[in-house]
C-alpha positions in Angstrom: 125.9 91.1 106.7 126.5 92.7 109.8 128.5 95.2 109.9 131.4 95.8 112.7 131.9 98.4 115.4 135.4 99.8 115.8 137.2 98.0 118.3 139.7 99.5 120.8 143.1 99.1 120.5 145.4 96.9 122.3 148.2 99.5 122.9 146.3 101.6 125.4 144.9 104.1 122.5 141.6 104.0 121.6 140.1 104.9 118.5 137.0 106.8 118.0 133.4 104.7 118.4 130.6 105.7 116.1 128.1 107.4 116.7 124.4 105.8 116.7 123.6 107.8 113.2 126.7 106.2 111.3 125.8 102.8 112.5 122.3 103.5 111.0 123.4 104.7 108.0 125.8 101.8 107.7 123.1 99.2 108.6 120.9 100.9 105.9 123.6 100.2 103.4 123.8 96.3 104.2 122.9 94.0 101.8 120.3 92.5 104.6 118.7 95.7 104.8 118.4 96.2 101.3 117.1 92.7 101.1 114.3 93.7 103.5 113.3 96.9 101.5 113.4 94.7 98.4 111.1 92.2 99.6 108.6 95.4 101.1 108.9 97.1 97.3 108.1 93.6 95.5 104.6 93.3 97.4 103.5 97.0 98.3 104.6 98.6 94.8 102.4 96.2 92.8 99.3 95.6 95.2 98.8 99.5 96.0 98.8 99.9 91.9 96.2 97.2 91.6 93.7 98.7 94.1 94.4 102.1 93.3 93.4 100.8 89.6 90.7 99.0 90.8 89.3 102.2 92.9 89.8 104.2 90.1 88.2 101.7 87.8 85.2 101.9 90.3 84.6 105.6 90.2 85.0 106.0 86.7 82.2 103.8 86.3 80.2 105.4 88.4 80.4 108.7 87.0 81.1 107.7 83.2 78.3 104.8 83.0 75.6 105.3 85.3 73.4 103.1 83.7 75.3 100.0 83.9 76.3 100.5 87.4 72.4 100.8 88.3 71.4 97.6 86.2 69.7 95.4 88.7 71.3 92.3 89.8 69.4 90.5 92.1 66.1 92.3 93.5 67.1 96.0 94.8 71.5 94.8 94.4 72.8 96.6 91.7 76.1 96.3 90.2 77.5 99.6 92.3 76.6 98.0 95.2 78.6 94.4 94.4 81.2 96.7 93.4 81.2 98.8 96.5 80.8 96.0 98.5 84.1 94.2 96.6 85.9 97.6 97.6 85.8 96.7 100.8 86.5 93.1 100.5 89.6 94.0 98.6 90.7 96.1 101.4 90.2 93.4 103.9 91.5 90.9 101.5 94.8 93.5 100.5 95.3 93.9 104.6 95.4 90.3 105.3 97.9 89.8 102.2 99.8 92.0 103.6 100.0 91.0 106.8 100.7 87.3 105.4 103.6 88.7 103.6 105.4 90.3 106.0 105.4 87.6 108.6 106.7 85.2 105.8 109.1 87.5 104.0 110.5 90.4 106.3 109.5 90.0 109.9 112.5 87.7 110.8 115.0 89.3 108.7 113.7 92.6 110.0 113.9 91.4 113.7 117.6 90.1 113.4 118.6 93.7 112.0 117.1 95.3 114.5 118.8 93.2 117.1 121.7 93.8 115.5 121.7 97.7 115.5 120.8 97.2 118.9 123.6 95.6 120.1 125.7 97.7 117.7 124.5 101.0 119.5 124.8 99.7 122.6 127.9 101.8 123.3 127.8 104.2 120.4 129.7 107.5 121.1 131.3 106.2 124.3 135.3 106.0 124.5 
């Protein structure tokens, strides 16, 4: 939903055009903006929680179960090395997933909001 700006009256008396701050608050309350935020939160919060739990599991395992982490997997490579490399891999995968999610689910809607807001604020605060 695109908020409408007040227009000048046809009877020669102008009424006040909202300032940029008022326009941004109106856009922030709009259903389109709320939808972009909802899409962001539906991805970001679970992904962040999952990554933090995975990271904490690695740290706890490294401190509470050093024997498990020192267990050899192949030659000099042990469980701790595999889990540590898994941390890096998870970071890259999460970055890729975030960029893909943003591109497919939020970027277009956010860009439309940006253009609408710029149009609305073009003459903000002027009579």
